[in-house]
VOBA-1610 file (N, C-alpha, C; in pm, whole numbers, padded with zeros to 5 digits, always signed):
BEGIN
Met-05278-00968-02455Met-05234-01105-02363Met-05270-01187-02456Lys-05232-01286-02554Lys-05263-01367-02637Lys-05361-01500-02552Phe-05460-01545-02571Phe-05523-01658-02539Phe-05433-01788-02528Phe-05492-01860-02386Phe-05420-01972-02351Phe-05445-02093-02440Lys-05373-02172-02454Lys-05481-02292-02527Lys-05529-02356-02424Pro-05696-02401-02486Pro-05760-02442-02364Pro-05699-02550-02282Leu-05650-02646-02286Leu-05589-02781-02204Leu-05515-02678-02077Phe-05388-02588-02185Phe-05333-02590-02068Phe-05349-02452-02008Phe-05484-02399-02012Phe-05553-02285-01939Phe-05620-02343-01836Ser-05683-02481-01832Ser-05744-02572-01738Ser-05631-02574-01616Val-05544-02666-01705Val-05434-02660-01601Val-05386-02572-01506Leu-05326-02484-01558Leu-05276-02380-01480Leu-05408-02318-01384Met-05552-02305-01443Met-05624-02265-01326Met-05653-02358-01230Ile-05618-02513-01248Ile-05641-02639-01128Ile-05584-02564-01060Ala-05453-02571-01107Ala-05320-02491-01006Ala-05345-02385-00893Phe-05386-02301-01021Phe-05444-02139-00945Phe-05525-02182-00855Val-05620-02284-00833Val-05731-02289-00772Val-05723-02373-00614Gly-05592-02476-00657Gly-05572-02573-00585Gly-05472-02483-00482Thr-05402-02381-00492Thr-05293-02362-00451Thr-05369-02363-00296Val-05498-02245-00303Val-05576-02185-00163Val-05623-02342-00082Arg-05677-02447-00163Arg-05665-02536-00102Arg-05566-02630-00040Ala-05429-02624-00060Ala-05323-02681-00041Ala-05323-02610+00090Gln-05334-02497+00126Gln-05310-02425+00235Gln-05381-02524+00383Glu-05495-02592+00339Glu-05527-02616+00478Glu-05510-02797+00447Asn-05427-02853+00365Asn-05391-02974+00339Asn-05269-02979+00412Thr-05212-03109+00445Thr-05125-03191+00473Thr-05003-03152+00360Lys-04902-03109+00389Lys-04810-03097+00268Lys-04739-03230+00228Pro-04704-03250+00111Pro-04621-03369+00073Pro-04484-03337+00023Ala-04368-03400+00023Ala-04256-03382+00006Ala-04276-03306-00119Lys-04191-03208-00123Lys-04156-03086-00210Lys-04081-03135-00294Asn-04113-03105-00457Asn-04012-03080-00527Asn-03957-02970-00581Asp-03822-02913-00603Asp-03855-02785-00573Asp-03860-02694-00747Thr-03856-02827-00839Thr-03899-02753-00997Thr-04010-02755-00989Ile-04087-02849-00932Ile-04286-02807-00933Ile-04305-02683-00812Thr-04221-02677-00702Thr-04264-02595-00596Thr-04256-02443-00737Leu-04131-02409-00760Leu-04098-02317-00840Leu-04212-02242-00907Ala-04230-02414-01012Ala-04330-02374-01140Ala-04439-02341-01093Gln-04503-02410-01007Gln-04637-02370-00951Gln-04672-02284-00874Ala-04552-02196-00807Ala-04540-02059-00784Ala-04521-01981-00864Tyr-04474-01997-00973Tyr-04493-01920-01058Tyr-04577-01899-01145Met-04681-02005-01178Met-04750-02043-01250Met-04929-01945-01155Asn-04907-01936-01053Asn-05012-01893-00945Asn-04957-01750-00933Leu-04845-01733-00960Leu-04831-01577-00928Leu-04859-01477-01044Tyr-04818-01560-01166Tyr-04868-01492-01335Tyr-05020-01498-01286Leu-05090-01592-01298Leu-05192-01568-01307Leu-05290-01490-01223Thr-05197-01460-01076Thr-05288-01364-01017Thr-05233-01232-01042Glu-05143-01195-01127Glu-05097-01046-01169Glu-05217-01043-01272Thr-05229-01141-01355Thr-05322-01110-01504Thr-05465-01115-01461Tyr-05481-01156-01383Tyr-05640-01160-01316Tyr-05712-01102-01153Phe-05587-00973-01179Phe-05604-00965-01026Phe-05688-00825-01014Asp-05746-00766-01093Asp-05839-00678-01086Asp-06014-00773-01036Ser-05994-00916-01097Ser-06129-00975-01092Ser-06108-01067-00954Ile-05984-01035-00888Ile-05949-01142-00763Ile-06026-01076-00675Pro-06113-01129-00572Pro-06120-01051-00448Pro-05988-01104-00346Val-05998-00917-00283Val-05857-00893-00201Val-05829-00985-00098Glu-05918-01047-00024Glu-05894-01168+00047Glu-05847-01289-00014Arg-05862-01331-00147Arg-05790-01441-00215Arg-05690-01406-00220Ile-05661-01278-00287Ile-05515-01240-00316Ile-05450-01286-00190Lys-05431-01244-00075Lys-05403-01242+00038Lys-05296-01402+00079Lys-05441-01445+00037Lys-05400-01621+00080Lys-05321-01654-00037Ile-05307-01595-00168Ile-05255-01656-00223Ile-05095-01641-00211Leu-05118-01500-00176Leu-04956-01454-00143Leu-04866-01521-00062Ser-04966-01520+00062Ser-04906-01576+00187Ser-04871-01717+00156Phe-04942-01815+00094Phe-04944-01883+00063Phe-04810-01939-00044Glu-04807-01847-00111Glu-04664-01896-00253Glu-04558-01811-00160Asn-04537-01703-00065Asn-04438-01681-00013Asn-04377-01786+00074Asp-04454-01832+00095Asp-04410-01976+00225Asp-04364-02068+00112Glu-04392-02089+00012Glu-04345-02177-00096Glu-04231-02162-00156Ile-04203-02038-00194Ile-04066-01937-00234Ile-03965-01984-00137Gln-03992-01924-00040Gln-03917-01962+00124Gln-03857-02084+00172Ser-03934-02158+00078Ser-03926-02337+00128Ser-03792-02347+00014Ile-03769-02323-00086Ile-03682-02335-00161Ile-03537-02317-00108Lys-03495-02383-00077Lys-03350-02366-00017Lys-03216-02390-00088Gly-03191-02493-00154Gly-03099-02537-00211Gly-03019-02455-00301Ile-02905-02399-00271Ile-02855-02258-00357Ile-02802-02372-00529Ser-02717-02475-00516Ser-02719-02498-00649Ser-02881-02498-00731Phe-02982-02512-00672Phe-03055-02540-00732Phe-03112-02362-00801Ile-03122-02301-00709Ile-03167-02132-00707Ile-03034-02071-00810Asn-02938-02145-00814Asn-02841-02074-00923Asn-02850-02113-01044Glu-02898-02239-01054Glu-02966-02287-01180Glu-03084-02263-01240Asn-03166-02188-01157Asn-03247-02143-01217Asn-03275-02026-01177Ser-03178-01930-01204Ser-03169-01806-01132Ser-03277-01706-01213Thr-03294-01744-01321Thr-03384-01671-01412Thr-03511-01644-01366Leu-03580-01757-01309Leu-03707-01774-01302Leu-03706-01782-01178Tyr-03632-01815-01087Tyr-03644-01820-00969Tyr-03656-01659-00912Asn-03581-01561-00975Asn-03629-01425-00972Asn-03684-01353-01001Phe-03719-01411-01114Phe-03833-01403-01176Phe-03995-01400-01099Thr-03986-01525-01049Thr-04062-01567-00974Thr-04148-01472-00832Asn-03994-01434-00788Asn-03983-01348-00657Asn-04017-01217-00714Ala-03995-01165-00824Ala-04068-01029-00867Ala-04176-01058-00884Leu-04246-01138-00932Leu-04382-01096-00950Leu-04486-01115-00833Phe-04394-01201-00705Phe-04428-01197-00588Phe-04480-01066-00499Tyr-04363-00987-00516Tyr-04346-00846-00471Tyr-04423-00727-00594Gln-04444-00776-00681Gln-04533-00668-00756Gln-04673-00698-00728Asn-04694-00770-00683Asn-04844-00853-00657Asn-04885-00766-00521Gln-04733-00804-00412Gln-04750-00762-00275Gln-04775-00560-00275Ser-04710-00548-00398Ser-04717-00388-00359Ser-04842-00360-00405Lys-04897-00386-00517Lys-05008-00342-00590Lys-05128-00393-00484Leu-05127-00461-00399Leu-05229-00498-00293Leu-05226-00412-00202Leu-05097-00382-00132Leu-05100-00320-00051Leu-05121-00122-00093Ser-05077-00110-00197Ser-05121+00025-00298Ser-05286+00053-00272Leu-05398-00062-00274Leu-05507-00052-00302Leu-05592-00030-00160Asn-05443-00070-00060Asn-05547-00035+00114Asn-05469+00067+00188Lys-05390+00142+00056Lys-05346+00202+00161Lys-05357+00361+00244Gly-05543+00388+00239Gly-05611+00485+00292Gly-05602+00612+00293Glu-05508+00644+00448Glu-05454+00749+00445Glu-05327+00748+00407Val-05234+00832+00345Val-05122+00814+00283Val-05015+00878+00351Ser-04936+00812+00410Ser-04815+00862+00531Ser-04675+00858+00477Arg-04568+00916+00531Arg-04456+00854+00506Arg-04385+00771+00537Gly-04441+00738+00615Gly-04438+00529+00665Gly-04495+00476+00574Leu-04618+00488+00487Leu-04678+00378+00430Leu-04582+00358+00305Leu-04573+00530+00272Leu-04485+00561+00092Leu-04343+00479+00124Arg-04301+00474+00263Arg-04142+00401+00232Arg-04163+00243+00224Arg-04262+00249+00319Arg-04274+00041+00248Arg-04314+00054+00152Leu-04447+00103+00105Leu-04469+00057-00062Leu-04300+00067-00172Lys-04222+00175-00118Lys-04127+00170-00224Lys-04025+00075-00184Ser-04019+00005-00049Ser-03923-00041+00039Ser-03949-00268-00062Ile-04098-00227-00119Ile-04153-00372-00108Ile-04161-00374-00276Leu-04130-00248-00334Leu-04143-00240-00497Leu-04027-00246-00542Asp-03925-00175-00458Asp-03790-00163-00537Asp-03709-00338-00480Arg-03781-00404-00444Arg-03727-00571-00391Arg-03791-00635-00518Gly-03904-00597-00536Gly-03916-00661-00707Gly-03865-00631-00822Ile-03819-00494-00817Ile-03709-00440-00881Ile-03595-00505-00939Asn-03550-00508-00786Asn-03355-00587-00741Asn-03392-00715-00785Phe-03525-00782-00789Phe-03527-00936-00833Phe-03545-00922-00963Tyr-03647-00837-01057Tyr-03667-00875-01178Tyr-03482-00830-01241Asn-03431-00723-01176Asn-03302-00704-01285Asn-03231-00823-01250Ser-03211-00893-01166Ser-03158-01025-01104Ser-03190-01154-01204Ala-03296-01125-01271Ala-03379-01222-01356Ala-03239-01204-01480Lys-03219-01105-01501Lys-03094-01112-01650Lys-03217-01156-01746Ile-03265-01103-01775Ile-03351-01175-01898Ile-03330-01099-02042Asn-03268-01167-02119Asn-03260-01138-02257Asn-03385-01185-02370Asp-03434-01124-02397Asp-03576-01217-02449Asp-03531-01281-02549Phe-03436-01274-02647Phe-03370-01413-02733Phe-03348-01537-02647Gln-03235-01456-02602Gln-03141-01572-02520Gln-03241-01672-02438Thr-03277-01585-02378Thr-03383-01701-02259Thr-03487-01726-02290Phe-03545-01686-02422Phe-03671-01772-02438Phe-03659-01817-02578His-03588-01803-02658His-03563-01868-02776His-03454-01927-02872Asn-03337-01887-02808Asn-03263-01931-02869Asn-03195-02076-02823Glu-03240-02089-02652Glu-03217-02235-02633Glu-03354-02269-02613Lys-03467-02346-02642Lys-03534-02379-02572Lys-03560-02498-02431Asn-03663-02470-02359Asn-03640-02465-02200Asn-03778-02531-02223Leu-03791-02616-02165Leu-03913-02747-02146Leu-03996-02680-02083Leu-03973-02671-01954Leu-04032-02599-01847Leu-04102-02473-01845Tyr-03984-02400-01928Tyr-04030-02230-01951Tyr-04155-02251-02054Glu-04176-02369-02145Glu-04284-02388-02260Glu-04416-02431-02159Met-04369-02549-02098Met-04499-02582-02000Met-04609-02504-01934Ile-04457-02397-01871Ile-04556-02304-01727Ile-04603-02167-01824Lys-04569-02147-01959Lys-04574-02044-02003Lys-04457-01932-01977Phe-04360-01941-01940Phe-04264-01849-01882Phe-04203-01754-02021Asp-04258-01677-02068Asp-04180-01640-02238Asp-04182-01465-02206Ser-04186-01441-02342Ser-04140-01270-02322Ser-04277-01221-02337Glu-04386-01283-02357Glu-04511-01203-02303Glu-04542-01191-02144Ser-04494-01289-02091Ser-04553-01325-01939Ser-04401-01227-01922Asn-04356-01200-01938Asn-04167-01067-01918Asn-04228-00980-01936Ala-04330-00927-02036Ala-04346-00821-02100Ala-04434-00763-02011Glu-04522-00825-01960Glu-04624-00809-01873Glu-04594-00760-01710Leu-04528-00839-01680Leu-04458-00794-01553Leu-04367-00659-01595Lys-04285-00689-01626Lys-04208-00538-01687Lys-04315-00425-01672Ser-04421-00446-01735Ser-04527-00328-01775Ser-04608-00301-01603Glu-04616-00370-01562Glu-04702-00368-01463Glu-04593-00268-01342Ile-04449-00344-01313Ile-04375-00310-01253Ile-04353-00131-01259Arg-04299-00118-01392Arg-04317+00068-01450Arg-04390+00143-01423Ser-04543+00067-01445Ser-04631+00146-01369Ser-04659+00181-01278Leu-04641+00102-01182Leu-04673+00115-00986Leu-04526+00256-00972Lys-04410+00199-01012Lys-04318+00302-01013Lys-04338+00434-01018Asn-04401+00451-01153Asn-04461+00556-01187Asn-04578+00639-01129Glu-04637+00556-01066Glu-04793+00560-00957Glu-04691+00609-00876Phe-04596+00555-00815Phe-04556+00615-00650Phe-04491+00693-00651Asn-04406+00685-00801Asn-04303+00837-00794Asn-04429+00928-00782Val-04499+00968-00836Val-04597+01089-00840Val-04646+01093-00679Leu-04651+00983-00590Leu-04689+01027-00454Leu-04605+01046-00380Phe-04455+01027-00444Phe-04322+01028-00331Phe-04276+01190-00346Asn-04315+01230-00450Asn-04282+01362-00482Asn-04412+01453-00448Glu-04495+01426-00413Glu-04629+01507-00318Glu-04537+01525-00186Asp-04548+01402-00124Asp-04510+01401+00020Asp-04380+01431+00042Ile-04301+01513-00052Ile-04170+01616+00012Ile-04203+01715-00077Tyr-04268+01754-00140Tyr-04285+01900-00187Tyr-04319+01991-00107Pro-04442+01966+00066Pro-04410+02077+00086Pro-04265+02104+00211Asp-04227+01982+00192Asp-04060+01998+00234Asp-03999+02145+00161Phe-03966+02116+00027Phe-03924+02215-00017Phe-03986+02301-00036Gln-04091+02355-00024Gln-04184+02472-00037Gln-04094+02540+00118Arg-04090+02462+00177Arg-04083+02536+00331Arg-03898+02571+00355Ile-03844+02485+00249Ile-03679+02522+00229Ile-03653+02642+00155Phe-03729+02630+00064Phe-03725+02757-00058Phe-03776+02899-00049Leu-03911+02871+00085Leu-03930+03025+00136Leu-03875+03091+00259Ala-03751+02979+00345Ala-03625+03040+00442Ala-03566+03067+00307Ala-03513+03056+00239Ala-03432+03118+00127Ala-03477+03240+00062Lys-03549+03227+00035Lys-03603+03354-00052Lys-03611+03458+00053Asn-03722+03426+00208Asn-03728+03557+00242Asn-03655+03583+00375Thr-03537+03468+00400Thr-03473+03534+00509Thr-03324+03461+00499Asp-03301+03445+00351Asp-03138+03391+00327Asp-03063+03298+00424Arg-03155+03205+00455Arg-03099+03091+00535Arg-03137+02981+00389Phe-03008+02867+00403Phe-02996+02798+00274Phe-02980+02646+00361Tyr-03092+02587+00320Tyr-03097+02433+00364Tyr-03064+02357+00221Val-02956+02339+00170Val-02971+02297+00052Val-02936+02122+00082Asp-02835+02101+00141Asp-02842+01964+00237Asp-02969+01884+00233Ser-03091+01997+00360Ser-03196+01927+00362Ser-03258+01864+00238Leu-03237+01962+00148Leu-03337+01934-00004Leu-03279+01768-00055Thr-03141+01751-00016Thr-03079+01615-00079Thr-03121+01513+00044Tyr-03141+01541+00182Tyr-03214+01438+00245Tyr-03338+01420+00218Phe-03439+01546+00219Phe-03550+01522+00151Phe-03563+01395+00040Ala-03503+01469-00086Ala-03522+01365-00210Ala-03464+01215-00158Gly-03339+01172-00077Gly-03276+01093-00087Gly-03373+01037+00031Ile-03489+01028+00055Ile-03572+00939+00142Ile-03663+00858+00032Tyr-03605+00902-00061Tyr-03702+00835-00217Tyr-03604+00797-00297Glu-03504+00804-00263Glu-03357+00784-00327Glu-03383+00862-00474Met-03428+00976-00485Met-03447+01071-00636Met-03296+01187-00631Pro-03245+01144-00731Pro-03118+01197-00746Pro-03154+01349-00763Leu-03099+01459-00734Leu-03117+01588-00705Leu-03022+01678-00756Ser-03032+01734-00900Ser-02916+01814-00953Ser-02857+01895-00915Met-02722+01891-00836Met-02680+02021-00763Met-02594+02106-00857Glu-02597+02074-01037Glu-02471+02133-01062Glu-02477+02268-01077Ile-02585+02358-01024Ile-02564+02512-01018Ile-02454+02506-00908Arg-02489+02489-00762Arg-02397+02481-00660Arg-02258+02495-00688Asn-02263+02351-00768Asn-02121+02276-00788Asn-02047+02331-00890Asn-02085+02445-00973Asn-02081+02505-01065Asn-02032+02481-01180Thr-02072+02317-01192Thr-02056+02224-01325Thr-02186+02144-01347Pro-02175+02185-01517Pro-02263+02090-01570Pro-02294+01937-01539Asp-02429+01967-01499Asp-02399+01738-01500Asp-02357+01686-01600Phe-02299+01577-01566Phe-02259+01458-01665Phe-02379+01387-01728His-02396+01348-01840His-02506+01234-01865His-02448+01182-01962Pro-02362+01078-01934Pro-02295+00982-02027Pro-02407+00864-02075Tyr-02392+00866-02233Tyr-02490+00813-02324Tyr-02536+00661-02258Ser-02626+00657-02306Ser-02696+00482-02239Ser-02731+00445-02346Phe-02681+00241-02395Phe-02661+00169-02505Phe-02842+00137-02429Gly-02868+00121-02283Gly-02992+00087-02265Gly-03025-00063-02253Asn-03125-00114-02171Asn-03150-00237-02150Asn-03293-00237-02167Ser-03359-00292-02228Ser-03488-00320-02254Ser-03601-00374-02132Asn-03519-00458-02088Asn-03489-00570-01951Asn-03430-00553-01833Phe-03434-00386-01825Phe-03366-00376-01713Phe-03431-00219-01674Ile-03477-00250-01525Ile-03560-00102-01464Ile-03494-00069-01381Lys-03486+00085-01387Lys-03419+00175-01319Lys-03443+00191-01164Pro-03363+00175-01047Pro-03420+00165-00911Pro-03439+00279-00878Glu-03410+00395-00931Glu-03436+00497-00889Glu-03527+00558-00935Tyr-03607+00669-00848Tyr-03681+00747-00881Tyr-03671+00896-00898Ala-03771+00968-00970Ala-03705+01074-01039Ala-03814+01236-00965Ala-03749+01303-00929Ala-03760+01445-00857Ala-03865+01508-01012Asp-03979+01568-00963Asp-04031+01637-01058Asp-03984+01785-01055Ser-04062+01827-01228Ser-04038+01969-01224Ser-04032+02066-01091Arg-04139+02080-01035Arg-04152+02191-00890Arg-04042+02143-00812Leu-03971+02019-00801Leu-03831+01999-00679Leu-03787+02055-00751Asp-03756+02051-00879Asp-03625+02054-00960Asp-03623+02241-00962Ile-03719+02302-00998Ile-03692+02449-01005Ile-03701+02503-00846Leu-03732+02462-00734Leu-03719+02501-00623Leu-03560+02490-00580Ser-03493+02371-00619Ser-03385+02341-00562Ser-03277+02458-00652Arg-03263+02437-00777Arg-03247+02583-00841Arg-03261+02672-00803Tyr-03333+02736-00738Tyr-03364+02878-00734Tyr-03293+02887-00599Ile-03310+02769-00508Ile-03235+02792-00384Ile-03070+02766-00385Gln-03024+02713-00517Gln-02869+02722-00529Gln-02842+02851-00560Leu-02883+02913-00639Leu-02893+03042-00731Leu-02902+03158-00626Lys-02986+03144-00532Lys-02993+03252-00445Lys-02875+03234-00338Gln-02834+03119-00326Gln-02718+03090-00205Gln-02607+03187-00288Leu-02535+03150-00408Leu-02500+03168-00468Leu-02463+03322-00448Ala-02575+03385-00480Ala-02606+03520-00485Ala-02573+03603-00382Ser-02611+03517-00259Ser-02568+03632-00138Ser-02438+03634-00068Arg-02385+03754-00032Arg-02301+03811-00042Arg-02182+03725+00131Arg-02259+03666+00147Arg-02208+03596+00245Arg-02130+03410+00186Thr-02159+03414+00061Thr-02158+03254+00022Thr-02025+03327-00046Arg-01908+03221-00024Arg-01779+03249-00073Arg-01751+03148-00192Val-01699+03186-00280Val-01690+03101-00380Val-01485+03047-00442Pro-01496+02942-00484Pro-01362+02948-00530Pro-01285+03048-00663Arg-01155+03073-00656Arg-01093+03181-00756Arg-01169+03139-00877Asn-01186+02983-00934Asn-01193+02983-01052Asn-01358+02917-01062Phe-01402+02964-01021Phe-01588+02988-01060Phe-01627+03040-01148Asn-01657+02979-01214Asn-01700+03026-01384Asn-01849+03076-01393Lys-01850+03198-01410Lys-01949+03267-01461Lys-02055+03259-01543Thr-01996+03216-01673Thr-02029+03189-01785Thr-02141+03048-01772Val-02082+02947-01708Val-02173+02843-01658Val-02271+02879-01535Leu-02262+02992-01465Leu-02346+03021-01378Leu-02479+03101-01441Phe-02449+03172-01527Phe-02533+03250-01614Phe-02603+03179-01727Glu-02574+03089-01766Glu-02593+02976-01848Glu-02759+02864-01766Ala-02665+02846-01640Ala-02774+02795-01569Ala-02876+02882-01483Tyr-02874+02973-01489Tyr-02974+03079-01501Tyr-03073+03113-01585Asp-03033+03098-01696Asp-03130+03112-01803Asp-03180+02963-01831Asp-03097+02896-01795Asp-03181+02749-01790Asp-03302+02748-01680Phe-03283+02778-01585Phe-03350+02805-01478Phe-03487+02869-01529Ile-03496+03017-01558Ile-03594+03113-01626Ile-03682+03015-01668Ser-03619+02909-01789Ser-03635+02878-01911Ser-03769+02771-01824Arg-03696+02679-01735Arg-03786+02584-01659Arg-03878+02657-01595Val-03893+02752-01557Val-03991+02845-01449Val-04126+02849-01582Lys-04051+02921-01698Lys-04170+02972-01757Lys-04236+02850-01850Lys-04175+02758-01809Lys-04231+02614-01904Lys-04387+02503-01751Glu-04351+02591-01611Glu-04412+02500-01534Glu-04576+02615-01486Asp-04648+02485-01495Asp-04787+02555-01426Asp-04858+02533-01279Asp-04753+02483-01197Asp-04749+02495-01080Asp-04796+02596-00982Lys-04933+02629-00908Lys-04964+02722-00863Lys-04842+02835-00813Phe-04791+02709-00692Phe-04728+02780-00570Phe-04596+02852-00691Ile-04569+02795-00731Ile-04452+02859-00839Ile-04444+02971-00895Arg-04540+02963-00976Arg-04621+03067-01022Arg-04635+03220-00986Glu-04697+03169-00838Glu-04742+03312-00761Glu-04577+03337-00676Glu-04497+03229-00634Glu-04379+03283-00545Glu-04250+03320-00644Leu-04217+03272-00756Leu-04108+03317-00856Leu-04188+03380-00959Asn-04276+03496-00924Asn-04283+03584-01016Asn-04205+03660-01076Pro-04263+03737-01210Pro-04105+03824-01276Pro-04029+03918-01156Lys-04105+03985-01068Lys-04068+04069-00999Lys-03947+03979-00900Val-03994+03893-00863Val-03876+03786-00769Val-03795+03742-00865Leu-03808+03695-00990Leu-03694+03680-01099Leu-03606+03783-01110Asp-03623+03912-01124Asp-03537+04025-01148Asp-03460+04045-01058Lys-03552+04022-00912Lys-03433+04044-00832Lys-03332+03953-00813Leu-03323+03815-00829Leu-03263+03715-00805Leu-03158+03733-00925Arg-03198+03808-01044Arg-03073+03806-01157Arg-03011+03960-01119Ser-03108+04013-01061Ser-02995+04182-01011Ser-02905+04156-00894Glu-02906+04070-00800Glu-02849+04019-00736Glu-02681+03894-00795Leu-02710+03858-00865Leu-02603+03781-00930Leu-02550+03856-01022Thr-02589+03927-01079Thr-02513+04044-01165Thr-02433+04116-01089Ser-02504+04198-00967Ser-02411+04262-00873Ser-02283+04164-00807Lys-02302+04090-00771Lys-02184+03997-00734Lys-02085+03939-00810Phe-02138+03908-00924Phe-02066+03829-01039Phe-02064+03907-01190Ser-02075+04011-01176Ser-02034+04127-01283Ser-01982+04023-01416Arg-01999+04017-01540Arg-01935+04004-01655Arg-01841+04071-01645Asp-01819+04161-01602Asp-01676+04222-01655Asp-01586+04259-01502Lys-01603+04178-01439Lys-01578+04202-01301Lys-01503+04052-01257Asp-01351+04043-01245Asp-01346+03938-01171Asp-01360+03851-00996Leu-01331+03757-00954Leu-01320+03732-00823Leu-01213+03759-00753Asp-01136+03886-00775Asp-00995+03873-00743Asp-01055+03938-00553Gly-01142+04017-00557Gly-01190+04062-00471Gly-01255+03964-00331Met-01257+03841-00393Met-01321+03744-00289Met-01196+03636-00194Ala-01260+03620-00097Ala-01175+03529-00026Ala-01134+03431-00053Pro-01051+03345-00050Pro-01030+03177-00109Pro-01080+03081-00024Ile-01136+02995-00056Ile-01171+02855+00027Ile-01105+02761+00050Glu-01110+02667+00091Glu-01007+02542+00076Glu-00998+02458-00005Asp-01190+02458-00079Asp-01172+02350-00173Asp-01281+02426-00238Ser-01326+02336-00307Ser-01410+02407-00437Ser-01602+02395-00386Leu-01573+02304-00288Leu-01734+02386-00225Leu-01773+02475-00196Leu-01923+02489-00201Leu-01966+02679-00159Leu-01965+02656+00030Thr-01921+02747+00088Thr-01939+02725+00224Thr-01995+02869+00288Leu-02061+02830+00366Leu-02166+02989+00458Leu-02062+03027+00586Leu-02020+03148+00575Leu-01990+03196+00720Leu-02088+03207+00798
//
């Protein structure tokens, strides 16, 4: 981050310090432009100097600025200033998320879901700002933006902070549901009970897309994305451990004699998926996966699959089902 000009920096810091003091004073008549500009400056400075500000001071700032932002009611004003309004809200939720993450103490699912909910609001507001670096900051000069230093640099900083928090939370989310995936995996491996829907349920708690391409017998479609550097994907990612356990369960379910498949079931797709699964297992260094998906277990799985889906054997002997989804008898 480049240094502020001395005079401008002084103005910002005066506004920043004055925010907390203003909480104890009678509030004058509001001007929405000034209210929004001051909220942006204070929240931007809070983000920039977060690590050096006492926690109690941050709490007061966020409480005060939340009230200030909420006091802006004019729909026409919000629409006309939607970029700055949404960006300022994103700053608020980013700071709130970071503050809560510092005081999380014992990690619980309830707390993690709260962290996700708060950061999701920040992501939604950031994306709603619809920032285009050139159009927003350079093509048409905006005097207000220049005065409060709302520019491509502040945009890059917030975007980086949100993505960093999102990655940090993503790790926590995966850790939280990994024991559930292990339990479902062991049920499939040891007792031939397949709770595939439970996998999607637990992944869905944190909005993690989970590949069901093996079960659906159709490779996942990944359309080419031109991307947008100023768009943050709201979805979280299931890590390699969750993906591997899910793929094993899907393969194990298909290998079961109790599982019926449609007559147009593609065995080539199945065995390509199996080979891909093996490749993923070999690259994984997680202790649980290395022990539970050892060569003996993998050989048994392949034997079960080839016994049921021999490459020189069609599916005529298998009972048809009403649709293309797998069913268990």
